[in-house]
DRENDO-672689 format. One record per residue (C-alpha): x, y, z; residue in three letters. Coordinates in nm, 4 decimals. Layout:
<atoms>
- X | Y | Z | ALA
...
</atoms>
This chain:
<atoms>
- -6.2172 | 7.0218 | -10.7518 | MET
- -6.0231 | 7.1503 | -10.4539 | ASP
- -5.6644 | 7.2267 | -10.5563 | ASP
- -5.5517 | 7.3451 | -10.2162 | ARG
- -5.2495 | 7.1649 | -10.0712 | PRO
- -5.3116 | 6.9305 | -9.7865 | PRO
- -5.2778 | 7.0621 | -9.4365 | ASN
- -4.9303 | 6.9562 | -9.3149 | PRO
- -5.0493 | 6.9639 | -8.9541 | ASP
- -5.3304 | 6.7197 | -9.0179 | GLN
- -5.2876 | 6.3879 | -8.8384 | ASN
- -5.2632 | 6.1250 | -9.1131 | MET
- -5.3049 | 5.8313 | -8.8691 | GLU
- -5.6515 | 5.7089 | -8.7813 | ASN
- -5.7019 | 5.6531 | -8.4107 | PRO
- -5.7427 | 5.2912 | -8.3079 | THR
- -6.1098 | 5.2036 | -8.3013 | GLU
- -6.2398 | 5.0930 | -7.9649 | PHE
- -6.3706 | 4.7363 | -7.9646 | ASP
- -6.6229 | 4.6653 | -7.6902 | LEU
- -6.5896 | 4.2861 | -7.7028 | ASN
- -6.2101 | 4.3087 | -7.6701 | THR
- -6.2368 | 4.5491 | -7.3770 | ALA
- -6.4857 | 4.3216 | -7.1975 | ILE
- -6.2638 | 4.0204 | -7.2583 | ARG
- -5.9603 | 4.2021 | -7.1169 | ASP
- -6.1671 | 4.3154 | -6.8160 | TRP
- -6.2753 | 3.9582 | -6.7507 | ARG
- -5.9203 | 3.8223 | -6.7934 | ASN
- -5.8010 | 4.0741 | -6.5365 | HIS
- -6.0625 | 3.9561 | -6.2851 | LEU
- -5.9862 | 3.5904 | -6.3572 | SER
- -5.6322 | 3.6354 | -6.2208 | GLN
- -5.7808 | 3.6530 | -5.8708 | SER
- -5.8683 | 3.3259 | -5.6956 | PRO
- -6.1714 | 3.5002 | -5.5428 | ARG
- -6.3761 | 3.4624 | -5.8646 | PHE
- -6.5121 | 3.1345 | -5.9886 | ARG
- -6.5978 | 3.0868 | -6.3596 | PRO
- -6.9681 | 3.1201 | -6.2932 | GLU
- -6.9025 | 3.4456 | -6.1054 | ASN
- -6.7202 | 3.5840 | -6.4072 | LEU
- -7.0051 | 3.4747 | -6.6354 | GLU
- -7.2541 | 3.6591 | -6.4164 | GLU
- -7.0432 | 3.9735 | -6.3943 | LEU
- -6.9784 | 3.9762 | -6.7703 | GLU
- -7.3512 | 3.9416 | -6.8365 | SER
- -7.4272 | 4.2367 | -6.6093 | HIS
- -7.1534 | 4.4402 | -6.7768 | LEU
- -7.2799 | 4.3658 | -7.1281 | ARG
- -7.6420 | 4.4467 | -7.0356 | ASP
- -7.5364 | 4.7739 | -6.8819 | SER
- -7.3164 | 4.8642 | -7.1805 | ALA
- -7.5980 | 4.7903 | -7.4253 | VAL
- -7.8417 | 5.0046 | -7.2271 | ALA
- -7.5973 | 5.2909 | -7.2212 | LEU
- -7.5345 | 5.2653 | -7.5955 | ARG
- -7.9131 | 5.2822 | -7.6526 | ASP
- -7.9258 | 5.6257 | -7.4888 | ILE
- -7.6511 | 5.7605 | -7.7168 | GLY
- -7.3165 | 5.6825 | -7.5531 | LEU
- -7.0302 | 5.5509 | -7.7621 | SER
- -6.8922 | 5.2040 | -7.7050 | ASP
- -6.5980 | 5.3392 | -7.5119 | GLU
- -6.8120 | 5.5640 | -7.2957 | GLU
- -7.0606 | 5.2860 | -7.2333 | ALA
- -6.7849 | 5.0460 | -7.1306 | PHE
- -6.6294 | 5.3019 | -6.8936 | PHE
- -6.9601 | 5.3830 | -6.7211 | VAL
- -7.0678 | 5.0169 | -6.7090 | ALA
- -6.7402 | 4.9016 | -6.5431 | THR
- -6.7799 | 5.1823 | -6.2883 | ARG
- -7.1283 | 5.0562 | -6.2087 | ARG
- -7.0333 | 4.6865 | -6.1875 | VAL
- -6.7145 | 4.7622 | -5.9942 | GLY
- -6.3466 | 4.6915 | -6.0374 | GLY
- -6.1353 | 4.4127 | -5.8883 | ALA
- -6.0660 | 4.6032 | -5.5636 | LYS
- -6.4378 | 4.6608 | -5.5026 | ALA
- -6.5538 | 4.3122 | -5.6044 | LEU
- -6.2832 | 4.0937 | -5.4499 | GLU
- -6.3846 | 4.1369 | -5.0804 | PRO
- -6.7436 | 4.0439 | -5.1559 | GLU
- -6.6601 | 3.7358 | -5.3613 | PHE
- -6.3899 | 3.6314 | -5.1124 | ALA
- -6.6709 | 3.5812 | -4.8576 | LYS
- -6.8786 | 3.3820 | -5.1070 | ILE
- -6.5859 | 3.1667 | -5.2318 | ASN
- -6.4079 | 3.1311 | -4.9008 | ARG
- -6.3205 | 2.7644 | -4.9637 | ARG
- -6.1601 | 2.8349 | -5.3035 | GLU
- -5.9599 | 3.1240 | -5.1549 | VAL
- -5.8161 | 2.9064 | -4.8797 | TRP
- -5.7415 | 2.6237 | -5.1204 | LEU
- -5.5521 | 2.8727 | -5.3353 | HIS
- -5.3544 | 2.9979 | -5.0355 | ARG
- -5.2843 | 2.6464 | -4.9074 | ALA
- -5.1619 | 2.5434 | -5.2552 | PHE
- -4.9148 | 2.8294 | -5.2830 | TRP
- -4.7976 | 2.7894 | -4.9214 | MET
- -4.7281 | 2.4177 | -4.9693 | LEU
- -4.5631 | 2.4814 | -5.3050 | LEU
- -4.3470 | 2.7534 | -5.1523 | GLY
- -4.2395 | 2.5306 | -4.8609 | ILE
- -4.1407 | 2.2464 | -5.0942 | GLN
- -3.9653 | 2.4735 | -5.3395 | LEU
- -3.7738 | 2.6483 | -5.0641 | TRP
- -3.6556 | 2.3169 | -4.9170 | ALA
- -3.5519 | 2.1888 | -5.2605 | LEU
- -3.3754 | 2.5138 | -5.3567 | VAL
- -3.1783 | 2.5277 | -5.0310 | VAL
- -3.0845 | 2.1578 | -5.0462 | GLU
- -2.9970 | 2.1608 | -5.4155 | PHE
- -2.7877 | 2.4784 | -5.3875 | SER
- -2.6064 | 2.3479 | -5.0786 | ARG
- -2.5064 | 2.0126 | -5.2278 | VAL
- -2.4215 | 2.1562 | -5.5687 | THR
- -2.2135 | 2.4413 | -5.4326 | VAL
- -2.0332 | 2.2134 | -5.1835 | ASP
- -1.9473 | 1.9760 | -5.4671 | ALA
- -1.8154 | 2.2560 | -5.6840 | VAL
- -1.6265 | 2.4590 | -5.4203 | VAL
- -1.4881 | 2.1803 | -5.2046 | LEU
- -1.4222 | 1.9571 | -5.5051 | GLY
- -1.2475 | 2.2491 | -5.6756 | GLY
- -1.0356 | 2.3214 | -5.3702 | LEU
- -0.9441 | 1.9573 | -5.3423 | GLY
- -0.8587 | 1.9400 | -5.7110 | GLY
- -0.6338 | 2.2450 | -5.6679 | LEU
- -0.4542 | 2.0700 | -5.3800 | ASN
- -0.5732 | 2.3246 | -5.1233 | TYR
- -0.4170 | 2.2446 | -4.7874 | GLN
- -0.7071 | 2.2089 | -4.5420 | PHE
- -0.5944 | 2.2630 | -4.1826 | SER
- -0.6036 | 1.9723 | -3.9454 | ASN
- -0.8788 | 2.0585 | -3.6900 | PRO
- -0.6829 | 1.8779 | -3.4151 | ALA
- -0.3849 | 2.1126 | -3.4509 | SER
- -0.5379 | 2.4388 | -3.5797 | SER
- -0.7552 | 2.7152 | -3.4432 | THR
- -1.1013 | 2.8133 | -3.5656 | LEU
- -0.9841 | 3.1174 | -3.7723 | PRO
- -0.7768 | 2.8834 | -3.9837 | ALA
- -1.1035 | 2.7497 | -4.1334 | HIS
- -1.2520 | 3.0953 | -4.2088 | PHE
- -1.1186 | 3.1346 | -4.5644 | ALA
- -1.2810 | 2.8252 | -4.7200 | PRO
- -1.5912 | 2.8795 | -4.5024 | ALA
- -1.6351 | 3.2375 | -4.6278 | ILE
- -1.5899 | 3.1220 | -4.9896 | LEU
- -1.8448 | 2.8450 | -4.9363 | LEU
- -2.0892 | 3.0849 | -4.7673 | THR
- -2.0855 | 3.3395 | -5.0505 | PHE
- -2.1253 | 3.0661 | -5.3078 | ALA
- -2.4228 | 2.9123 | -5.1210 | ARG
- -2.5964 | 3.2467 | -5.0776 | ILE
- -2.5420 | 3.3333 | -5.4448 | GLY
- -2.6790 | 2.9972 | -5.5553 | ALA
- -2.9945 | 3.0324 | -5.3378 | VAL
- -3.0699 | 3.3781 | -5.4710 | PHE
- -3.0013 | 3.2671 | -5.8274 | ALA
- -3.2595 | 2.9905 | -5.7878 | CYS
- -3.5085 | 3.2310 | -5.6265 | ILE
- -3.4597 | 3.4807 | -5.9109 | ALA
- -3.5229 | 3.2057 | -6.1666 | ALA
- -3.8425 | 3.1005 | -5.9854 | CYS
- -3.9596 | 3.4647 | -5.9695 | CYS
- -3.8931 | 3.5083 | -6.3405 | TRP
- -4.0980 | 3.2021 | -6.4202 | LEU
- -4.3778 | 3.3119 | -6.1900 | ALA
- -4.4075 | 3.6665 | -6.3303 | TYR
- -4.3193 | 3.6165 | -6.6951 | ARG
- -4.4493 | 3.2660 | -6.7665 | LYS
- -4.7231 | 3.2262 | -6.5072 | GLU
- -5.0173 | 3.1977 | -6.7469 | ALA
- -4.8420 | 2.9450 | -6.9696 | GLY
- -4.7149 | 2.7359 | -6.6789 | ILE
- -5.0533 | 2.7215 | -6.5097 | LEU
- -5.2287 | 2.6346 | -6.8353 | LYS
- -4.9738 | 2.3657 | -6.9162 | ARG
- -4.9770 | 2.2355 | -6.5588 | GLY
- -5.3576 | 2.2086 | -6.5606 | ALA
- -5.3508 | 1.9989 | -6.8767 | SER
- -5.0761 | 1.7695 | -6.7393 | LEU
- -5.2516 | 1.7152 | -6.4053 | LEU
- -5.5348 | 1.5490 | -6.5947 | ARG
- -5.3007 | 1.2649 | -6.6860 | ARG
- -5.2319 | 0.9986 | -6.4185 | PRO
- -4.8715 | 0.9515 | -6.5248 | PHE
- -4.7859 | 1.3202 | -6.4685 | PHE
- -4.9740 | 1.3210 | -6.1374 | VAL
- -4.7543 | 1.0376 | -6.0154 | ALA
- -4.4472 | 1.2143 | -6.1546 | LEU
- -4.5391 | 1.5379 | -5.9740 | ALA
- -4.5663 | 1.3445 | -5.6462 | VAL
- -4.2339 | 1.1611 | -5.6706 | ILE
- -4.0264 | 1.4327 | -5.8440 | SER
- -3.9222 | 1.6061 | -5.5155 | PRO
- -3.8005 | 1.2639 | -5.3890 | CYS
- -3.6064 | 1.2154 | -5.7119 | LEU
- -3.4452 | 1.5593 | -5.6713 | ILE
- -3.3437 | 1.4810 | -5.3140 | LEU
- -3.2091 | 1.1419 | -5.4271 | LEU
- -3.0050 | 1.3175 | -5.6934 | GLY
- -2.8578 | 1.5591 | -5.4398 | THR
- -2.7582 | 1.2688 | -5.2144 | ARG
- -2.5890 | 1.0929 | -5.5044 | LEU
- -2.3976 | 1.4124 | -5.5798 | VAL
- -2.2930 | 1.4296 | -5.2147 | GLU
- -2.1698 | 1.0685 | -5.2199 | VAL
- -1.9750 | 1.1338 | -5.5426 | ALA
- -1.8229 | 1.4474 | -5.3864 | GLU
- -1.7096 | 1.2525 | -5.0790 | THR
- -1.5511 | 0.9833 | -5.2948 | MET
- -1.3628 | 1.2394 | -5.5020 | LEU
- -1.2444 | 1.4281 | -5.1905 | LEU
- -1.1204 | 1.1004 | -5.0455 | ALA
- -0.9160 | 1.0561 | -5.3610 | LYS
- -0.7787 | 1.4120 | -5.3698 | TRP
- -0.7249 | 1.5201 | -5.0119 | VAL
- -0.5608 | 1.3474 | -4.7101 | PRO
- -0.7801 | 1.1651 | -4.4599 | VAL
- -0.6814 | 1.4165 | -4.1861 | THR
- -0.8432 | 1.6992 | -4.3963 | ALA
- -1.1937 | 1.5519 | -4.3703 | PHE
- -1.2342 | 1.6964 | -4.0237 | GLY
- -1.1400 | 2.0405 | -4.1539 | SER
- -1.3883 | 2.0062 | -4.4410 | ILE
- -1.6604 | 1.9197 | -4.1866 | HIS
- -1.5744 | 2.2283 | -3.9766 | VAL
- -1.5826 | 2.4397 | -4.2905 | THR
- -1.9273 | 2.3113 | -4.3797 | ARG
- -2.0612 | 2.3700 | -4.0296 | GLN
- -1.9346 | 2.7275 | -4.0179 | LEU
- -2.0813 | 2.8013 | -4.3605 | SER
- -2.4147 | 2.6355 | -4.2760 | SER
- -2.4476 | 2.8456 | -3.9567 | PHE
- -2.3815 | 3.1733 | -4.1390 | VAL
- -2.6148 | 3.0855 | -4.4305 | VAL
- -2.8939 | 2.9787 | -4.1950 | LEU
- -2.8659 | 3.3047 | -3.9952 | MET
- -2.8664 | 3.5210 | -4.3097 | LEU
- -3.1595 | 3.3405 | -4.4737 | LEU
- -3.3601 | 3.3511 | -4.1489 | THR
- -3.2903 | 3.7238 | -4.1140 | LEU
- -3.3891 | 3.7944 | -4.4760 | ILE
- -3.7106 | 3.5881 | -4.4512 | LEU
- -3.8070 | 3.7606 | -4.1249 | ALA
- -3.7427 | 4.1058 | -4.2808 | ALA
- -3.9519 | 4.0209 | -4.5926 | VAL
- -4.2342 | 3.8850 | -4.3756 | THR
- -4.2450 | 4.2012 | -4.1603 | VAL
- -4.2290 | 4.4222 | -4.4712 | SER
- -4.5238 | 4.2399 | -4.6318 | LEU
- -4.7220 | 4.2570 | -4.3079 | ALA
- -4.6656 | 4.6355 | -4.2833 | ARG
- -4.7625 | 4.6829 | -4.6490 | ARG
- -5.0832 | 4.4819 | -4.5895 | ARG
- -5.1707 | 4.6982 | -4.2924 | LEU
- -5.0899 | 5.0123 | -4.4878 | ARG
- -5.3216 | 4.9066 | -4.7724 | LEU
- -5.6020 | 4.8495 | -4.5178 | ARG
- -5.5357 | 5.1907 | -4.3609 | GLY
- -5.4318 | 5.0472 | -4.0248 | ASN
- -5.0712 | 5.1768 | -4.0353 | LEU
</atoms>
């Protein structure tokens, strides 16, 4: 019997055992995130990968070594995507068209919702606090700058808050949302709801705008309505210019990055 004390430097934790099936499943899940691969393409690639891994294990490689060599032979996402993009051109363009249309609708809804909501809160709040709006017939343009600046900052903040929320959902909850959305789109009721929901949102914003006008009519003099209109117009102009500038800068930045990845810049 060995009475020697155990080696204190010995690692007492066993390394995590490599599981080939888990590694292949993760590899396939990674490829499935790209719209360039159809389910049958993934089945074919997985079959090639498994056959190659089995052949490599038969010549003495471990599971981890066989998986590494097999994936190098089959190719990674960057190597496979251009080839399958040519094969599945229709699916790729459908994917792009879907996200472009979704982005256009979301952008319009976000801008409209933030505008109406912020106007109701800011102008309604100023009216409730008995803010003295200048009469546009007897005042100069700078007299309207203070409420216009407040309204502009509030609108910009609301737009970016909505965009941040959409980005969080897209990056953190994308898989769950897409899975849930796919199951709901199989039901006719939710298909109809998805079609009319943007109209319902726009209807809600208009109702909020009507309620805001009624409350302002109760809290502020009739002569102040012209000043409120000037304030809105000034804020809308500044917000439109800023958002257009930001969108143009983002578009150019993405275009330069795309060219850089292709080695053309």
